[in-house]
gemmi code that builds the backbone of each chain (N, CA, C; Angstrom):
import gemmi

chains = {
    "A": [
        ("UNK", (87.240, 71.494, 113.455), (87.463, 72.592, 112.506), (87.938, 72.002, 111.225)),
        ("UNK", (86.985, 72.345, 110.089), (87.528, 72.221, 108.678), (88.348, 73.019, 108.268)),
        ("UNK", (88.999, 72.789, 106.949), (89.984, 73.618, 106.442), (89.201, 74.891, 106.111)),
        ("UNK", (87.958, 74.816, 106.005), (87.442, 76.112, 104.863), (86.977, 77.231, 106.551)),
        ("UNK", (86.787, 76.465, 107.740), (86.481, 77.519, 108.655), (87.794, 78.457, 108.950)),
        ("UNK", (88.997, 77.383, 109.184), (90.454, 77.794, 109.326), (90.490, 79.348, 108.294)),
        ("UNK", (90.095, 79.063, 107.155), (90.238, 79.979, 106.370), (89.410, 81.165, 106.221)),
        ("UNK", (88.387, 80.596, 106.941), (87.476, 82.261, 106.993), (87.743, 82.850, 108.361)),
        ("UNK", (88.780, 82.477, 109.033), (88.949, 83.251, 110.084), (89.322, 84.506, 109.901)),
        ("UNK", (88.979, 85.792, 111.032), (89.017, 86.930, 110.090), (90.575, 87.305, 110.599)),
        ("UNK", (91.009, 88.280, 109.587), (92.358, 88.748, 109.965), (92.224, 89.714, 111.193)),
        ("UNK", (93.339, 89.839, 111.807), (93.885, 90.787, 113.163), (94.220, 92.041, 112.296)),
        ("UNK", (93.155, 93.267, 112.650), (93.739, 94.483, 111.842), (94.575, 95.210, 112.788)),
        ("UNK", (95.773, 95.593, 112.343), (96.933, 96.468, 113.217), (97.298, 97.686, 112.860)),
        ("UNK", (97.262, 98.727, 113.417), (97.832, 100.109, 113.218), (99.580, 99.811, 113.073)),
        ("UNK", (100.226, 100.339, 112.344), (101.639, 100.164, 112.271), (101.966, 101.434, 113.210)),
        ("UNK", (103.202, 101.363, 113.477), (103.999, 102.312, 114.226), (104.669, 103.052, 112.995)),
        ("UNK", (104.297, 104.480, 113.427), (104.847, 105.077, 112.163), (106.241, 106.285, 112.450)),
        ("UNK", (107.060, 106.344, 111.714), (108.099, 107.444, 111.960), (108.221, 108.295, 110.773)),
        ("UNK", (108.161, 109.837, 110.662), (108.378, 110.650, 109.698), (109.172, 111.309, 109.871)),
        ("UNK", (110.097, 111.388, 109.000), (111.295, 112.327, 108.734), (111.199, 113.281, 107.864)),
        ("UNK", (111.570, 114.545, 107.895), (111.528, 115.650, 106.848), (112.750, 115.999, 106.413)),
        ("UNK", (113.199, 116.009, 105.235), (114.411, 116.489, 104.829), (114.276, 117.567, 103.912)),
        ("UNK", (115.331, 118.079, 103.418), (115.128, 119.546, 102.419), (114.291, 119.125, 101.485)),
        ("UNK", (113.993, 118.350, 100.795), (113.284, 117.883, 99.638), (112.095, 116.619, 99.965)),
        ("UNK", (112.169, 116.090, 100.798), (111.086, 114.929, 100.841), (110.735, 114.716, 102.564)),
        ("UNK", (109.838, 114.145, 102.432), (109.487, 113.329, 103.605), (109.303, 111.849, 103.643)),
        ("UNK", (110.206, 111.125, 104.703), (110.263, 109.714, 104.551), (109.298, 108.981, 105.754)),
        ("UNK", (108.241, 108.211, 104.911), (107.441, 107.774, 106.142), (107.681, 106.559, 106.445)),
        ("UNK", (107.936, 106.004, 107.851), (108.399, 104.587, 107.784), (107.394, 104.040, 108.523)),
        ("UNK", (107.076, 102.732, 108.268), (105.972, 102.039, 109.034), (106.678, 100.584, 109.205)),
        ("UNK", (106.375, 100.083, 110.685), (107.021, 98.812, 111.061), (105.618, 97.732, 110.402)),
        ("UNK", (106.249, 96.875, 109.770), (105.570, 95.762, 109.109), (106.092, 94.379, 109.146)),
        ("UNK", (106.328, 93.984, 110.561), (107.202, 92.662, 110.827), (106.686, 91.426, 109.590)),
        ("UNK", (107.381, 90.722, 109.305), (107.010, 89.329, 108.719), (106.312, 89.470, 107.189)),
        ("UNK", (106.334, 90.559, 106.749), (105.217, 90.703, 105.333), (106.325, 90.216, 104.181)),
        ("UNK", (105.573, 89.677, 103.196), (106.555, 89.556, 101.935), (106.152, 90.905, 101.439)),
        ("UNK", (107.167, 91.025, 100.647), (106.935, 92.328, 99.263), (106.019, 92.471, 98.595)),
        ("UNK", (105.683, 91.315, 98.251), (104.318, 91.149, 97.413), (103.125, 91.496, 98.244)),
        ("UNK", (103.015, 91.714, 99.324), (101.683, 91.611, 100.320), (101.694, 92.819, 100.758)),
        ("UNK", (102.311, 93.859, 100.276), (102.510, 95.154, 100.731), (101.767, 96.147, 99.615)),
        ("UNK", (100.909, 96.909, 99.771), (100.585, 97.756, 98.644), (100.630, 99.295, 99.404)),
        ("UNK", (101.063, 99.978, 98.459), (101.085, 101.576, 98.847), (100.331, 102.095, 97.575)),
        ("UNK", (99.391, 102.946, 98.004), (98.744, 103.694, 97.079), (98.746, 105.261, 97.449)),
        ("UNK", (98.557, 106.151, 96.722), (98.665, 107.509, 96.543), (97.520, 107.995, 95.616)),
        ("UNK", (96.193, 108.630, 96.114), (95.294, 108.878, 95.167), (94.858, 110.069, 95.958)),
        ("UNK", (94.308, 111.137, 95.140), (93.491, 112.099, 95.598), (94.185, 112.726, 97.197)),
        ("UNK", (95.627, 112.846, 97.551), (96.039, 113.515, 98.334), (95.951, 112.415, 99.836)),
        ("UNK", (95.609, 111.124, 99.257), (95.840, 110.218, 100.230), (96.763, 109.060, 100.024)),
        ("UNK", (97.722, 108.844, 101.310), (98.213, 107.656, 101.037), (98.037, 106.723, 101.785)),
        ("UNK", (97.787, 105.613, 101.357), (97.424, 104.094, 101.843), (98.260, 103.155, 102.057)),
        ("UNK", (98.446, 102.489, 103.055), (99.119, 101.314, 102.937), (98.664, 100.372, 103.820)),
        ("UNK", (98.563, 99.106, 103.228), (98.047, 97.845, 103.621), (98.848, 96.809, 103.469)),
        ("UNK", (98.989, 95.765, 104.187), (99.616, 94.746, 104.046), (99.140, 93.544, 104.904)),
        ("UNK", (99.483, 92.371, 104.210), (98.965, 91.136, 104.964), (100.086, 90.251, 105.497)),
        ("UNK", (99.886, 89.705, 106.357), (100.819, 88.526, 106.848), (100.043, 87.248, 106.837)),
        ("UNK", (100.076, 86.408, 106.480), (99.153, 85.261, 106.359), (99.447, 84.618, 107.706)),
        ("UNK", (98.145, 83.728, 108.039), (98.397, 83.108, 109.426), (99.519, 81.921, 109.237)),
        ("UNK", (100.105, 81.536, 110.319), (101.227, 80.609, 110.439), (101.010, 79.785, 111.408)),
        ("UNK", (100.622, 78.611, 111.432), (100.074, 77.513, 112.404), (99.140, 78.318, 113.372)),
        ("UNK", (99.321, 78.278, 114.409), (98.004, 79.002, 115.232), (98.217, 80.407, 115.380)),
        ("UNK", (99.131, 81.012, 114.595), (99.143, 82.650, 114.640), (98.215, 82.799, 113.771)),
        ("UNK", (97.146, 83.843, 114.082), (96.322, 83.919, 113.211), (97.019, 85.368, 112.492)),
        ("UNK", (96.405, 85.495, 110.941), (96.849, 86.151, 109.965), (96.588, 87.761, 110.743)),
        ("UNK", (97.619, 88.718, 109.974), (97.207, 90.049, 110.557), (97.377, 90.740, 109.262)),
        ("UNK", (96.355, 92.127, 109.437), (96.345, 92.919, 108.259), (96.856, 94.380, 109.027)),
        ("UNK", (97.956, 95.050, 108.317), (98.050, 96.352, 108.678), (97.745, 97.345, 107.989)),
        ("UNK", (97.199, 98.344, 108.462), (96.494, 99.359, 107.770), (96.622, 100.935, 108.371)),
        ("UNK", (97.418, 101.521, 107.192), (97.344, 102.936, 107.976), (97.158, 104.176, 106.914)),
        ("UNK", (96.474, 105.361, 106.921), (96.490, 106.299, 106.225), (96.728, 107.693, 106.259)),
        ("UNK", (97.169, 108.439, 105.365), (97.979, 109.735, 105.787), (97.030, 110.473, 104.619)),
        ("UNK", (96.594, 111.907, 105.098), (96.361, 112.867, 104.153), (97.597, 113.572, 103.904)),
        ("UNK", (97.673, 113.776, 102.396), (98.813, 114.720, 102.313), (98.668, 116.133, 102.086)),
        ("UNK", (99.818, 116.983, 102.733), (99.447, 118.356, 102.175), (99.468, 118.590, 100.945)),
        ("UNK", (99.304, 119.976, 100.616), (99.814, 120.093, 98.981), (101.119, 120.556, 98.746)),
        ("UNK", (102.015, 120.385, 99.782), (103.179, 120.883, 98.993), (104.129, 119.400, 98.127)),
        ("UNK", (103.107, 118.378, 98.673), (104.032, 116.840, 98.204), (103.544, 116.428, 96.757)),
        ("UNK", (104.408, 116.484, 96.008), (104.034, 115.700, 94.876), (103.483, 114.556, 94.649)),
        ("UNK", (102.415, 113.952, 94.198), (101.814, 112.643, 94.551), (102.729, 111.710, 93.660)),
        ("UNK", (102.569, 112.078, 92.327), (103.414, 111.150, 91.742), (104.908, 110.894, 91.928)),
        ("UNK", (105.769, 111.345, 92.832), (106.901, 111.100, 93.520), (107.105, 110.012, 94.030)),
        ("UNK", (105.836, 109.827, 94.539), (106.088, 108.660, 95.767), (106.563, 107.163, 95.448)),
        ("UNK", (107.682, 106.743, 96.063), (108.174, 105.584, 96.011), (108.316, 104.793, 97.223)),
        ("UNK", (108.858, 103.402, 97.185), (108.395, 102.499, 98.792), (109.640, 101.491, 98.546)),
        ("UNK", (110.191, 100.999, 100.051), (111.106, 100.103, 99.599), (111.164, 99.432, 101.291)),
        ("UNK", (111.107, 98.235, 101.269), (110.635, 97.492, 102.307), (112.128, 96.509, 102.682)),
        ("UNK", (112.459, 96.735, 104.245), (113.875, 96.242, 104.519), (113.681, 96.157, 105.893)),
        ("UNK", (113.984, 95.090, 106.620), (114.355, 94.524, 107.891), (112.632, 94.732, 108.498)),
        ("UNK", (111.583, 94.444, 107.724), (110.253, 94.785, 108.515), (110.119, 95.777, 108.381)),
        ("UNK", (110.472, 96.876, 107.723), (110.128, 98.584, 108.031), (109.473, 98.657, 106.721)),
        ("UNK", (108.982, 99.336, 106.414), (108.396, 99.989, 104.607), (108.770, 101.421, 105.150)),
        ("UNK", (109.399, 102.099, 104.276), (109.689, 103.401, 103.886), (109.373, 104.103, 102.674)),
        ("UNK", (108.133, 104.605, 102.605), (107.551, 105.600, 101.587), (108.144, 107.160, 101.481)),
        ("UNK", (108.685, 107.278, 100.476), (109.668, 108.726, 100.028), (108.355, 109.802, 99.286)),
        ("UNK", (108.134, 110.669, 99.945), (107.337, 111.739, 99.172), (107.940, 112.793, 99.087)),
        ("UNK", (108.554, 113.413, 97.676), (108.870, 114.333, 97.227), (108.292, 115.432, 97.531)),
        ("UNK", (108.799, 117.062, 97.833), (108.043, 117.945, 97.654), (108.004, 118.297, 96.656)),
        ("UNK", (106.921, 119.351, 96.356), (106.531, 120.280, 95.067), (108.135, 121.278, 94.739)),
        ("UNK", (108.752, 121.211, 93.692), (109.562, 122.158, 93.349), (109.549, 123.382, 94.237)),
        ("UNK", (108.181, 124.316, 94.166), (108.123, 125.547, 94.634), (108.282, 125.294, 96.232)),
        ("UNK", (107.916, 123.904, 96.665), (108.020, 124.440, 98.526), (109.491, 123.891, 98.752)),
        ("UNK", (110.281, 123.717, 98.107), (111.443, 123.169, 98.783), (112.522, 124.263, 98.907)),
        ("UNK", (113.276, 124.195, 99.867), (114.041, 125.559, 100.286), (115.094, 126.018, 99.361)),
        ("UNK", (115.126, 127.154, 99.418), (116.188, 127.440, 98.339), (117.097, 128.986, 98.603)),
        ("UNK", (117.899, 128.546, 98.441), (119.619, 129.321, 98.978), (119.237, 131.025, 97.716)),
        ("UNK", (119.265, 131.816, 98.271), (119.101, 133.041, 97.249), (120.462, 133.800, 97.239)),
        ("UNK", (121.301, 133.833, 96.521), (122.569, 134.729, 96.259), (122.303, 136.143, 96.249)),
        ("UNK", (122.881, 136.684, 97.072), (122.363, 138.385, 97.161), (123.591, 138.886, 96.343)),
        ("UNK", (123.941, 139.815, 95.695), (124.792, 140.298, 94.937), (125.077, 141.611, 95.185)),
    ],
    "B": [
        ("UNK", (127.150, 136.733, 100.685), (126.336, 136.538, 101.812), (125.196, 135.539, 101.358)),
        ("UNK", (124.542, 134.510, 101.838), (123.847, 133.586, 101.701), (122.723, 133.713, 102.713)),
        ("UNK", (121.481, 133.943, 102.118), (120.214, 133.986, 103.101), (119.478, 132.777, 102.607)),
        ("UNK", (119.002, 132.064, 103.687), (118.281, 130.828, 103.292), (116.534, 131.127, 103.855)),
        ("UNK", (115.825, 130.896, 102.706), (114.575, 131.183, 102.593), (113.704, 130.097, 102.728)),
        ("UNK", (112.687, 129.882, 103.668), (112.154, 128.440, 103.553), (110.772, 128.788, 103.474)),
        ("UNK", (110.342, 128.464, 102.089), (109.190, 128.690, 101.503), (108.052, 127.313, 101.588)),
        ("UNK", (107.842, 127.155, 102.685), (106.944, 126.038, 103.290), (105.932, 126.558, 104.047)),
        ("UNK", (104.543, 126.191, 103.811), (103.510, 126.481, 104.263), (103.914, 125.942, 105.876)),
        ("UNK", (102.953, 126.710, 107.117), (102.960, 126.450, 108.281), (103.226, 124.772, 108.522)),
        ("UNK", (104.366, 124.361, 109.628), (104.818, 123.212, 109.359), (103.830, 122.323, 110.282)),
        ("UNK", (103.486, 123.074, 111.160), (102.236, 122.734, 112.130), (101.095, 122.028, 111.249)),
        ("UNK", (100.505, 123.005, 110.950), (99.056, 122.794, 109.992), (99.614, 121.543, 108.791)),
        ("UNK", (100.706, 121.554, 108.473), (101.025, 120.714, 107.261), (100.855, 119.017, 107.918)),
        ("UNK", (101.480, 118.947, 108.992), (101.502, 117.381, 109.470), (100.006, 117.254, 110.301)),
        ("UNK", (99.667, 118.297, 111.166), (98.485, 118.270, 111.384), (97.376, 117.182, 110.248)),
        ("UNK", (97.358, 118.135, 109.213), (96.800, 117.488, 107.967), (97.188, 116.020, 107.861)),
        ("UNK", (98.274, 115.850, 107.946), (98.839, 114.399, 107.616), (98.354, 113.447, 108.153)),
        ("UNK", (98.135, 113.856, 109.628), (98.019, 112.772, 110.433), (96.344, 112.989, 111.048)),
        ("UNK", (95.856, 114.076, 110.591), (94.450, 114.043, 111.161), (93.685, 112.568, 111.001)),
        ("UNK", (93.796, 112.360, 109.503), (92.993, 111.086, 108.780), (94.003, 109.838, 109.088)),
        ("UNK", (94.908, 110.193, 109.824), (96.124, 108.862, 109.886), (95.922, 107.664, 110.475)),
        ("UNK", (95.435, 107.883, 111.564), (94.709, 106.653, 112.458), (93.544, 105.831, 111.969)),
        ("UNK", (93.347, 104.712, 111.555), (92.224, 104.092, 111.605), (92.226, 103.153, 112.983)),
        ("UNK", (91.372, 104.023, 113.939), (91.741, 103.375, 115.060), (90.924, 101.950, 115.138)),
        ("UNK", (91.270, 100.402, 115.532), (90.668, 99.374, 115.658), (89.516, 99.565, 116.848)),
        ("UNK", (88.299, 99.816, 115.951), (87.513, 100.159, 117.003), (86.570, 99.451, 117.992)),
        ("UNK", (86.731, 98.357, 118.114), (86.151, 97.007, 118.900), (86.973, 96.792, 119.947)),
        ("UNK", (86.414, 96.527, 121.219), (87.148, 96.066, 122.086), (87.627, 94.734, 121.818)),
        ("UNK", (86.955, 94.083, 121.249), (87.460, 92.526, 120.796), (88.692, 92.776, 119.908)),
        ("UNK", (89.137, 93.789, 119.514), (90.305, 93.894, 118.434), (91.452, 94.031, 119.619)),
        ("UNK", (90.949, 94.939, 120.600), (92.264, 95.668, 121.351), (92.643, 94.334, 122.137)),
        ("UNK", (91.629, 93.390, 122.443), (92.199, 91.971, 123.104), (93.039, 91.500, 122.347)),
        ("UNK", (92.672, 90.962, 121.503), (93.706, 90.529, 119.980), (94.777, 91.218, 119.944)),
        ("UNK", (94.978, 92.379, 120.144), (96.239, 93.122, 119.903), (97.244, 92.775, 121.010)),
        ("UNK", (96.724, 92.848, 122.368), (97.325, 92.162, 123.305), (97.997, 90.777, 123.392)),
        ("UNK", (97.109, 89.837, 122.598), (97.574, 88.738, 122.764), (98.374, 88.446, 121.681)),
        ("UNK", (98.495, 89.507, 120.524), (99.432, 89.213, 119.419), (100.594, 90.349, 119.829)),
        ("UNK", (101.439, 89.858, 120.815), (102.351, 91.179, 121.075), (103.688, 91.006, 120.554)),
        ("UNK", (103.763, 89.838, 119.447), (104.982, 89.881, 118.845), (105.909, 88.661, 119.145)),
        ("UNK", (105.625, 88.124, 119.799), (106.159, 86.812, 120.404), (105.229, 85.740, 120.386)),
        ("UNK", (105.921, 84.631, 119.534), (105.027, 83.383, 119.812), (105.870, 82.288, 120.079)),
        ("UNK", (105.227, 81.165, 120.691), (105.905, 80.030, 120.900), (104.997, 78.701, 120.554)),
        ("UNK", (105.526, 78.035, 119.401), (104.415, 76.714, 119.270), (105.214, 75.633, 119.197)),
        ("UNK", (104.203, 74.750, 119.580), (104.800, 73.302, 119.881), (104.223, 72.304, 119.103)),
        ("UNK", (105.017, 71.451, 118.394), (104.446, 70.352, 117.747), (105.284, 69.251, 118.166)),
        ("UNK", (104.958, 68.101, 117.582), (105.384, 66.589, 118.197), (107.259, 66.798, 117.815)),
        ("UNK", (107.638, 67.443, 116.814), (109.054, 67.172, 116.659), (109.899, 68.591, 117.331)),
        ("UNK", (109.342, 69.626, 117.446), (109.860, 70.657, 117.773), (109.382, 72.041, 118.220)),
        ("UNK", (109.843, 73.063, 118.739), (109.300, 73.969, 119.252), (109.689, 75.162, 118.191)),
        ("UNK", (108.950, 76.093, 117.699), (109.130, 77.289, 117.241), (108.871, 78.763, 117.634)),
        ("UNK", (109.737, 79.454, 118.006), (109.580, 80.816, 118.334), (109.608, 81.624, 117.471)),
        ("UNK", (108.878, 82.692, 117.619), (109.000, 83.827, 116.803), (108.885, 84.839, 117.577)),
        ("UNK", (109.429, 86.056, 116.935), (109.627, 87.472, 117.557), (109.574, 88.652, 116.245)),
        ("UNK", (108.801, 89.781, 116.766), (108.735, 90.612, 115.443), (109.798, 91.487, 116.165)),
        ("UNK", (111.049, 91.835, 115.059), (112.053, 92.783, 115.384), (112.113, 93.426, 114.276)),
        ("UNK", (110.998, 94.501, 114.191), (111.115, 95.204, 112.849), (112.384, 96.064, 113.322)),
        ("UNK", (113.260, 96.690, 112.103), (114.043, 97.766, 112.198), (115.569, 97.042, 112.814)),
        ("UNK", (115.543, 95.835, 113.045), (116.739, 95.399, 114.058), (117.644, 94.606, 112.703)),
        ("UNK", (118.974, 94.816, 112.738), (119.704, 94.386, 111.401), (120.243, 93.135, 112.210)),
        ("UNK", (120.648, 92.097, 111.411), (120.451, 90.478, 111.710), (122.022, 90.628, 112.755)),
        ("UNK", (122.937, 91.255, 112.588), (123.767, 91.659, 113.464), (123.605, 91.869, 115.012)),
        ("UNK", (122.378, 92.678, 114.953), (122.032, 93.182, 116.175), (121.423, 92.124, 117.097)),
        ("UNK", (121.216, 90.918, 116.723), (120.413, 89.928, 117.124), (121.104, 89.004, 117.527)),
        ("UNK", (121.095, 87.966, 119.125), (121.606, 87.261, 119.338), (120.891, 86.058, 119.971)),
        ("UNK", (120.931, 84.971, 119.749), (120.181, 83.676, 120.033), (120.821, 82.777, 120.791)),
        ("UNK", (120.770, 82.403, 122.029), (121.236, 81.764, 122.863), (120.384, 80.659, 123.850)),
        ("UNK", (121.381, 79.465, 123.517), (120.454, 78.287, 123.950), (121.290, 77.778, 125.297)),
        ("UNK", (120.852, 78.007, 126.614), (121.840, 77.581, 127.971), (121.123, 76.977, 128.675)),
        ("UNK", (121.545, 75.787, 129.422), (120.969, 75.056, 130.340), (119.386, 75.245, 130.540)),
        ("UNK", (118.897, 74.773, 129.306), (117.270, 74.627, 129.293), (116.548, 75.746, 129.157)),
        ("UNK", (117.249, 77.198, 128.746), (116.751, 78.274, 128.516), (117.332, 78.920, 127.221)),
        ("UNK", (116.358, 79.470, 126.381), (116.338, 79.823, 125.201), (116.320, 81.564, 125.327)),
        ("UNK", (117.152, 82.174, 125.108), (117.423, 83.444, 125.483), (117.808, 84.336, 123.886)),
        ("UNK", (116.856, 85.545, 124.027), (116.938, 86.178, 122.536), (117.024, 87.716, 123.208)),
        ("UNK", (118.096, 88.247, 122.640), (118.496, 89.692, 122.823), (118.883, 90.113, 121.562)),
        ("UNK", (118.091, 91.534, 121.164), (118.114, 92.304, 120.103), (118.425, 93.563, 120.444)),
        ("UNK", (118.926, 94.752, 119.310), (118.983, 96.189, 119.700), (118.530, 96.835, 118.257)),
        ("UNK", (117.404, 97.513, 118.596), (117.086, 98.534, 117.742), (117.617, 99.608, 117.539)),
        ("UNK", (118.313, 100.191, 116.773), (119.193, 101.460, 117.011), (118.223, 102.345, 116.218)),
        ("UNK", (118.178, 103.669, 116.943), (117.601, 104.947, 116.527), (118.506, 105.182, 115.338)),
        ("UNK", (117.611, 105.401, 114.035), (118.651, 105.843, 112.661), (119.048, 107.323, 113.047)),
        ("UNK", (120.137, 107.384, 112.093), (120.686, 108.727, 112.960), (120.174, 109.578, 111.576)),
        ("UNK", (120.099, 110.626, 111.523), (119.604, 111.668, 110.837), (120.671, 112.237, 110.238)),
        ("UNK", (120.581, 112.556, 109.028), (121.452, 113.127, 108.070), (121.701, 114.857, 108.303)),
        ("UNK", (122.101, 115.421, 107.912), (122.025, 117.110, 108.082), (120.941, 117.597, 107.246)),
        ("UNK", (119.949, 118.413, 107.817), (118.886, 119.054, 107.184), (117.762, 118.151, 107.210)),
        ("UNK", (118.112, 117.145, 107.979), (116.631, 116.278, 108.364), (116.157, 116.154, 109.884)),
        ("UNK", (115.049, 116.348, 110.061), (114.567, 116.158, 111.600), (113.273, 115.395, 111.255)),
        ("UNK", (112.900, 114.931, 112.923), (111.876, 114.064, 112.957), (110.464, 114.837, 113.231)),
        ("UNK", (109.731, 114.859, 112.383), (108.136, 115.199, 112.497), (107.240, 114.020, 113.451)),
        ("UNK", (107.824, 112.936, 113.481), (107.017, 111.869, 114.648), (107.872, 110.699, 114.555)),
        ("UNK", (107.645, 110.297, 115.570), (107.936, 108.844, 115.727), (107.459, 108.046, 116.774)),
        ("UNK", (106.977, 106.946, 116.490), (106.047, 106.267, 117.290), (106.861, 105.082, 117.692)),
        ("UNK", (108.003, 104.781, 117.000), (108.540, 103.508, 117.252), (110.002, 103.810, 118.509)),
        ("UNK", (109.721, 101.940, 118.686), (110.384, 101.846, 119.974), (112.154, 101.307, 119.836)),
        ("UNK", (113.076, 102.308, 120.464), (114.382, 101.823, 119.946), (114.919, 101.349, 121.605)),
        ("UNK", (116.103, 100.674, 121.319), (116.741, 100.269, 122.644), (116.853, 98.856, 122.334)),
        ("UNK", (117.022, 98.140, 123.436), (117.525, 96.504, 123.609), (116.370, 95.823, 124.080)),
        ("UNK", (116.108, 94.741, 123.465), (115.071, 93.655, 123.808), (115.552, 92.615, 124.413)),
        ("UNK", (115.080, 92.141, 125.472), (115.525, 90.701, 125.855), (114.449, 89.707, 126.323)),
        ("UNK", (114.368, 88.461, 126.041), (113.643, 87.713, 126.512), (114.046, 86.489, 126.588)),
        ("UNK", (113.690, 85.546, 127.894), (114.215, 84.232, 128.198), (112.615, 83.422, 128.448)),
        ("UNK", (113.068, 82.197, 127.660), (112.335, 81.365, 127.753), (112.559, 79.783, 128.254)),
        ("UNK", (111.788, 79.477, 129.373), (112.458, 78.360, 130.140), (111.967, 77.159, 129.106)),
        ("UNK", (112.845, 76.443, 128.528), (112.330, 75.517, 127.309), (111.480, 74.304, 128.149)),
        ("UNK", (110.642, 73.903, 127.806), (109.933, 72.763, 128.374), (110.033, 71.502, 128.341)),
        ("UNK", (111.029, 71.213, 127.380), (111.762, 69.879, 127.233), (112.877, 70.089, 126.488)),
        ("UNK", (113.776, 68.904, 126.877), (115.040, 69.010, 126.276), (115.200, 68.735, 124.579)),
        ("UNK", (115.946, 69.966, 124.139), (116.211, 70.144, 122.744), (117.456, 69.557, 122.145)),
        ("UNK", (117.651, 69.455, 121.253), (118.914, 68.970, 120.575), (119.477, 70.112, 119.969)),
        ("UNK", (120.585, 70.558, 121.006), (121.009, 71.709, 120.754), (122.185, 71.912, 119.244)),
        ("UNK", (122.425, 70.944, 118.952), (123.340, 71.067, 117.447), (122.159, 71.376, 116.458)),
        ("UNK", (121.080, 71.133, 116.598), (120.020, 71.340, 115.344), (119.431, 72.471, 115.359)),
        ("UNK", (119.391, 73.618, 116.673), (118.802, 74.732, 116.562), (119.136, 75.413, 115.523)),
        ("UNK", (118.188, 76.259, 114.970), (118.264, 77.043, 114.102), (117.688, 78.613, 114.034)),
        ("UNK", (118.260, 79.713, 113.403), (117.553, 80.738, 113.671), (117.458, 81.545, 112.382)),
        ("UNK", (116.523, 82.229, 111.865), (116.409, 83.038, 110.633), (115.840, 84.164, 111.002)),
        ("UNK", (116.425, 85.509, 110.755), (116.026, 86.652, 110.601), (115.592, 87.231, 109.505)),
        ("UNK", (114.333, 87.374, 109.248), (113.785, 87.770, 107.614), (112.947, 88.838, 107.797)),
        ("UNK", (112.979, 89.877, 106.947), (111.813, 91.016, 107.060), (111.535, 91.049, 108.356)),
        ("UNK", (112.376, 91.458, 109.291), (111.935, 91.934, 110.546), (111.271, 90.963, 111.561)),
        ("UNK", (111.392, 89.677, 111.198), (110.804, 88.682, 112.099), (111.937, 87.549, 112.227)),
        ("UNK", (112.422, 87.161, 113.807), (113.291, 86.370, 113.947), (112.511, 84.959, 113.962)),
        ("UNK", (112.660, 83.752, 113.878), (112.482, 82.703, 113.741), (113.243, 81.651, 114.291)),
        ("UNK", (113.204, 81.211, 115.629), (113.836, 79.990, 115.991), (113.269, 78.821, 116.227)),
        ("UNK", (114.107, 77.697, 115.520), (113.431, 76.374, 115.459), (114.205, 75.643, 116.770)),
        ("UNK", (113.781, 74.826, 117.539), (114.507, 74.070, 118.641), (113.750, 72.968, 118.498)),
        ("UNK", (114.436, 71.808, 117.397), (114.283, 70.492, 117.432), (114.232, 69.816, 119.043)),
        ("UNK", (113.128, 68.998, 119.131), (113.289, 68.123, 120.519), (114.338, 66.959, 120.559)),
        ("UNK", (114.740, 66.640, 121.533), (115.688, 65.922, 121.786), (114.973, 64.312, 121.427)),
        ("UNK", (115.658, 63.451, 121.101), (115.142, 62.116, 120.791), (114.444, 61.990, 122.189)),
        ("UNK", (114.866, 61.898, 123.385), (114.223, 61.478, 124.696), (113.141, 62.167, 124.888)),
        ("UNK", (112.743, 63.358, 124.298), (111.652, 64.119, 124.628), (110.406, 64.224, 123.647)),
        ("UNK", (110.477, 63.387, 122.607), (109.786, 62.883, 121.580), (108.562, 62.293, 121.975)),
        ("UNK", (107.425, 62.423, 121.393), (105.977, 61.338, 122.012), (106.513, 59.966, 121.457)),
        ("UNK", (106.583, 59.143, 121.899), (106.551, 57.801, 121.308), (105.124, 56.891, 121.466)),
        ("UNK", (104.930, 56.199, 120.443), (103.551, 55.478, 120.412), (104.061, 54.121, 120.701)),
        ("UNK", (103.572, 53.474, 121.950), (103.715, 52.312, 122.225), (102.907, 51.269, 121.643)),
        ("UNK", (103.566, 50.364, 120.702), (102.540, 49.014, 120.897), (102.036, 48.222, 121.478)),
        ("UNK", (100.802, 48.126, 121.764), (99.972, 47.299, 123.040), (100.252, 45.797, 122.656)),
        ("UNK", (100.616, 44.825, 122.990), (100.686, 43.453, 122.817), (99.327, 42.818, 123.234)),
    ],
}
model = gemmi.Model(1)
for chain_id, residues in chains.items():
    chain = gemmi.Chain(chain_id)
    for i, (resn, *xyz) in enumerate(residues, 1):
        res = gemmi.Residue()
        res.name, res.seqid = resn, gemmi.SeqId(i, " ")
        for name, pos in zip(("N", "CA", "C"), xyz):
            atom = gemmi.Atom()
            atom.name, atom.element = name, gemmi.Element(name[0])
            atom.pos, atom.b_iso = gemmi.Position(*pos), 0.0
            res.add_atom(atom)
        chain.add_residue(res)
    model.add_chain(chain)
structure = gemmi.Structure()
structure.add_model(model)
structure.setup_entities()
């Protein structure tokens, strides 16, 4: 097998496990993506669609892996607010709720 | 007196919408077979060492223990369920929590003093260098 044959091996596509937590003003979407470098993870929010892709390159005899998962966002989420961090192989995307959808406490006078 | 008024659209609809297009399922049988083979554990041998990798996402370094004893490698790990703060609740959770344990019988003598383990980005890598007696040697034919 030549070097270029190895490089042309297809990636294995995996659907990462997800957990979603709702808080008062945001949703936290966490995905298991073990072994990725931060630079190889991409998080995109476009047209109410959150898409996450990540690549873990092949190592030795271990084939490369591609993680991919998409979520349609309901309209109470502020798409511009998304931010993400990666720790211990878990990517967490924070999606904040639009102001008018946050719970409010109303003081009765 | 305080009244809490929750102005959120029907939450069920909300997350149904969020999850409807959520999964892009791997569509071929071939992919399924590959997923099984890639269960997150691998052990690769070369002339000098054995490299064992285990995917342990969400596991803190302090919750991983690696032991080499009597020709066996044992890996123990615990993934703790995150504690939710007040006013937080789960919408969905597909992750597995609890303990992981796996023991591998080592196929040859390893140099125990030189075994190293690294837990990075949710991936544990244990490198077990072969003991000199276990390394392949080229014998010169005279």
